[in-house]
C-alpha positions, -999 to +999 in steps of 0.1 A: +461+853-136+462+821-116+500+821-118+501+856-103+478+847-074+499+818-066+531+840-067+517+865-045+504+839-019+537+820-018+557+850-011+535+859+020+533+825+037+558+803+056+547+773+038+547+780+000+542+744-010+507+743+007+494+771-015+468+759-040+445+779-064+414+765-081+399+783-111+362+780-117+340+798-142+308+814-127+282+834-146+302+865-161+332+860-139+362+838-130+363+827-093+398+818-079+397+798-047+428+803-027+438+777+000+469+779+023+480+760+054+459+769+083+489+784+102+494+807+073+458+820+072+465+849+092+493+861+070+470+859+038+440+877+057+461+902+077+452+925+103+414+935+098+416+919+065+438+945+049+462+919+032+433+900+016+417+932+005+449+944-012+454+910-028+418+913-043+423+950-053+455+941-071+440+911-089+410+929-099+430+958-115+451+932-135+420+914-145+403+947-156+432+957-178+426+922-196+389+930-199+380+902-174+359+900-142+373+879-113+366+871-077+390+859-051+378+836-023+400+825+004+391+790+017+398+779+052 
């Protein structure tokens, strides 16, 4: 899951080396904290948050197929 999120983020941004994902266990779900360069924040969030919403939707559907619950947080 973490590798998939890194792959998606690196292909959206101009500075793929600055993409980091931290994985944390919280209650009944796994939290993934996504960090990108400040200049790439708009590309990850997208207009009106559409790109971020689609990333979350895609990741949740993959996790659901594996029987897991996840949450994606974009850290600025």
